[in-house]
Each structure stands twice: as C-alpha cells, then as structure tokens.
N, C-alpha and C positions, 0 to 999 in steps of 0.2 A: 162382776155384773154379767159378763159374757156367759159364764157357766150357768147363772140363774136363768138367763134368757134361753139358753140351750135346753136346760131341764124343763122349762115351761113348755117350749115347743114340743119336746118329746112326749109330754103328757097329752097333747092334743090328738083326737081321733084321726085327724088328717095325716099325722105323722106315721101312724101305723099303716094307713093306706099307701102312703109314699114308700115305706119300707117294703111292703108286699109287691108293689109295682117294680121296684128295683130288682127284686129276686125273680119276678116273672119275666122281666126284660132280659136278665142274664140267662135264664133257662132257654128262652127263644133264641137268643144270640148263639149260645153254645150248641144247641140242637141244629140250628141252621148251618153253623160251621162244620159240624161233624157230618151232616148230610151231604155237604159239598166236598167231603174228603179231607178236611183239615183236621189234623191230629191234635187233640187236647190232652194235657197231662193226666187229667182225671176222667177223660171221656165225657165230660159235661160239667155241670156245676150245681151246687145247692145253695150258693150264696151270691154275692154281688160281683164276683170276678171269675176269670178263667185264665188259663195259661196255654197258649199255643206252643206246641212242641215241633220245632223245625229240625230236630237233630238228624232225621233221616233224609234231609234235603241239602242242597247246596246253598240255599238261602239262609242267611243269618238273621238273628233277632235285630241286630243293628240295621241291616239293609231293609228289613220289613218296616221297622220304625221310620226310617227315612222315606220310604215309599209312601207310607200312610200319611206322614207329615205333609208330603207334597200335594196330597189330595184332601187336606184338611181333616184328617182323622187322627186324633191324638191317642197314642199308646206308648208303652215303655218296653224296651228290650229287657229281658229277664233271663236269668239262668234257669235251667231245667234240672230235674234229678239226673245225676250221672253226667253232668255237663262236661263236655270235652273241649269246648271253645273257651277263649280268654274271656274274663269278666267284662271287658270293654266291647266284646263282639256278641257273645251269647248265642244260644240255640233256641231261645224262647221269646215270646212276646206276651205281655200281661195286658188284659183288657178288663175294663170295669164298666158298670152301667149307672152309677149314681149321677154323674154329670148329665148324661143324656136324658135320664129320667127327670131330673130337676128341670130340664129344658122343656119337657112335655112329651118326649118320645115314648111310644108304647110298642106293643108287640109287632105291628106291621112295619114300623121303622127298624126294629131290630132285625127283622128278616132281610130288609134291604142292606143293612150294615153288614150282615153275614155274607151276603152276595158280594158286596164291595171288597171286603177283606179277602175272601176266597179268590176273587179276581186279581187283587193286588199280589197274592202269593203265586198264582198259577199263570196269569196272562197279563201282567202289568203293562208291558209296552203297548199292547193293543187295546187296553181297557182304561188307561190313565184318564183320558178326557171324559169318558162315560162316567167313571167313578167320581171325578171332581165335580162334574155337572150335577150328578145325583146328590152328592153331599151338600153342595151349595143350595140346591132346590129344597132339600129337607130342612136345612138350617134356616132358610128364609121363611119357611112355613112355621117354624118354632123359634122365633127370635128370643134372644136373651133378655132384651129390654123392649118394652112396648111403648 
C-alpha cells in the first residue's frame, strides 16, 4: 500500500516541481558555500546533495557535524576521496536539501544556510549565537506542522 501511495504521489505534477526545487536549492547552497571558500568534493552539485571536503583543514567532519548539531543544522560526517582520517572522524560532511525543501525553504534560505555553515567552519566561536538565532528564526517561519 505504501508503494502504491508513493507511486501515485510521484505521478502528480507537484512532485516534479518539488524535485526541481530540491535541485535548485542544492545548487544555490553549493554555490554559496564555494563563494565563501568552502571546498566541495565536486566543486558544486547537479543533484540533491554535496560533500564538503575538510581534508586541507584541522577541522574534521565529526567536529563540524557536532558544531552544526549544536546550532540546529543537521548534517552527517562522511569520508572523502583519498580519506586519511579514521571512519569515525572523517574529513567530510554530507549535506542534502530534500528535508529543508519539504519544509518550504527556497533559494534565499539556502543562501543563509551557506553563510551559517561557512561561519561554523571558519569562525564558530564568534558566530555560534548568530547562527543559532538565524536557524531558529528560519525554522519558525517554516514550521513542520501548522
């Protein structure tokens, strides 16, 4: 039954619009990160996700995941090509846009998320409260349940 419902939803025109918005959001997020000096494995994205490459920094994927968790941004540590750190630590962080797109975020919100993630990488101690306030404000504007 669940598969039937899923396939029916996928046939709706609104589903195609949703998928296009997911990719548009990912592109804006990736471009915003790159413009702010964040290295991505593929220098951008053509789909719903991207992988930050921290291998040239002291910061680990695990540390960045914890920083972002503390300001209510969910992401996952991930290994990168040529990984030199342990699997439990990693040199990468995987980001995706389906969840925030489902919530209603669009390109302007992705630009802010890129800013927040870049600050979490480069100036977390001085930016933590700014990031957390911004994320809470954005999430309250796009509540999960109405």
